[in-house]
C-alpha positions in Angstrom: 176.5 72.8 114.1 175.1 72.3 110.4 172.9 68.4 111.0 171.3 70.8 113.9 170.7 73.5 112.0 168.5 70.8 109.3 167.0 69.3 112.3 165.3 72.4 113.9 164.8 74.2 110.2 162.9 70.5 109.4 161.1 70.9 112.7 160.4 74.4 112.5 158.8 73.8 108.5 156.7 71.0 110.0 155.1 72.7 113.0 154.5 75.6 110.6 153.1 73.3 108.0 150.6 71.4 111.0 149.5 74.7 112.1 148.6 76.3 108.5 147.1 73.1 108.5 145.0 73.2 111.4 144.3 77.3 110.2 143.3 76.3 106.4 141.0 73.2 108.0 139.3 75.7 111.1 139.2 78.4 108.5 137.4 76.4 106.0 135.0 74.9 109.3 134.0 78.4 110.0 133.2 79.4 106.8 131.2 76.1 105.8 129.0 76.6 109.7 128.8 80.3 108.6 127.6 79.5 104.8 125.3 77.0 105.9 123.6 79.0 109.1 123.2 81.9 106.8 122.1 79.9 103.8 119.9 76.9 105.2 116.0 78.5 105.6 113.7 75.9 106.6 110.8 76.8 104.2 108.0 76.0 107.0 110.2 78.4 109.4 109.9 80.8 106.8 105.6 79.6 106.9 105.1 80.2 109.9 107.2 83.7 110.4 104.5 84.8 107.8 101.8 83.2 109.7 102.5 84.5 112.8 102.7 88.2 111.4 106.5 87.9 111.7 106.7 89.3 108.3 109.8 91.6 108.3 111.6 88.7 110.2 110.6 86.5 107.3 112.1 88.8 104.5 115.1 88.7 106.8 115.3 85.2 106.7 115.2 84.6 102.7 116.9 88.4 101.2 119.9 86.9 100.7 118.7 83.7 99.0 116.5 85.5 96.6 119.4 87.7 96.1 121.6 85.4 95.1 119.5 83.6 92.8 118.7 80.5 94.7 115.2 79.4 92.6 112.6 77.9 95.2 113.3 80.5 98.2 112.5 83.0 94.9 109.8 81.1 94.3 108.1 81.6 97.5 108.8 84.9 98.2 107.5 86.3 94.7 104.3 84.2 95.6 103.9 85.8 98.6 104.4 89.5 97.2 101.8 88.5 94.5 99.2 87.4 96.0 99.9 90.6 99.1 100.9 87.8 101.8 104.0 90.0 102.0 103.8 93.5 101.7 106.6 95.8 100.6 106.2 98.9 102.9 107.3 102.0 101.5 107.7 100.8 98.0 106.4 103.4 96.2 108.6 105.7 97.8 111.2 104.7 95.6 109.1 104.5 92.9 108.3 100.6 92.3 105.0 98.6 92.1 104.8 95.1 93.7 103.1 93.8 90.4 106.3 94.5 88.9 108.1 93.1 91.6 106.6 90.1 91.2 107.0 89.8 87.5 111.0 91.3 87.8 111.2 87.9 90.8 109.1 85.7 88.5 111.5 86.6 85.5 114.8 86.1 87.4 114.1 82.4 87.6 112.4 82.0 84.9 113.4 78.2 83.0 115.2 77.5 86.2 112.1 77.1 88.5 108.4 75.0 88.9 106.6 74.7 85.6 104.1 76.2 87.2 105.7 79.5 87.4 106.8 80.0 83.9 103.3 79.4 82.9 101.9 81.7 85.1 104.5 84.4 84.2 103.4 83.6 80.6 99.7 84.0 81.5 100.5 87.3 83.3 102.6 88.9 80.2 99.7 88.5 78.0 97.1 89.5 80.9 95.3 93.0 81.2 97.6 93.4 84.2 100.8 94.2 81.4 100.4 97.4 79.3 100.3 95.5 75.5 101.5 95.1 72.9 105.3 95.5 75.5 103.9 92.6 77.6 103.4 90.0 74.7 106.6 91.0 73.1 108.5 90.3 76.2 106.8 86.5 76.6 107.5 86.5 72.9 110.8 86.9 74.0 110.6 84.1 77.1 109.3 81.7 74.9 111.8 82.1 72.1 114.2 81.7 74.8 113.5 78.4 75.9 115.0 79.4 79.3 118.7 80.3 78.1 120.7 81.9 80.8 121.5 84.8 78.3 118.6 84.9 76.4 116.2 85.6 79.6 119.1 87.9 80.8 117.7 90.2 77.3 114.4 89.1 78.0 114.7 91.0 81.5 116.6 93.7 80.2 113.6 94.6 77.5 111.1 94.0 79.9 112.6 96.3 82.7 113.4 98.8 80.0 109.4 99.1 78.7 108.8 99.7 82.6 106.9 96.0 82.6 108.8 94.8 85.1 111.5 96.5 88.4 114.3 97.0 87.7 116.1 93.9 89.9 119.3 96.7 90.9 116.8 99.5 92.0 114.8 96.3 94.2 118.5 95.7 95.6 118.8 98.8 97.1 114.9 98.8 98.3 115.9 95.7 99.9 119.1 96.0 101.7 117.6 99.6 103.5 114.6 96.5 104.3 117.7 94.6 106.0 119.3 97.5 107.6 115.8 98.4 109.0 115.4 101.8 107.3 112.4 100.2 105.6 110.4 97.7 106.4 107.9 94.7 105.4 105.0 94.1 106.6 101.9 91.3 106.9 99.3 91.3 104.3 96.6 89.3 104.1 96.8 85.3 105.8 
């Protein structure tokens, strides 16, 4: 009886290991597929949505990548906001300003994005668009940070405290409303 019990135990453990292995493999595959479907946005598809006037759908397709700090989607999204191609409708109801949102997004990727994006941000911070001397103070902070994550974060916090940029969490809550269809995004000029 002892030998039969040992054999049954081995078979049971072996079967269980196989099931767990298949479950783990299936779960990992499913997670990878969901992640791929969730994060793989085609830049041309995004631009086509905007051209076709479906800016709300374009926002829905890119926001999760912006929220997690992905550089390329954030650069694209920021430019469309800055130039008025994407209009964040009802932003004023959340006491936010489009230009300050644009600056906040640029600062979020400072030192990780394209050189052109960083140069444009530095220029904007010195321009009459930004209340001075605050803009120049944030510009000096970013220059001294050399793109270092923690140092850039300190500059972002300074800019938020001075009212130069919007607070990212406030914008995140606004974006959450858009994702829940409680607020809308429209197309401006193309």
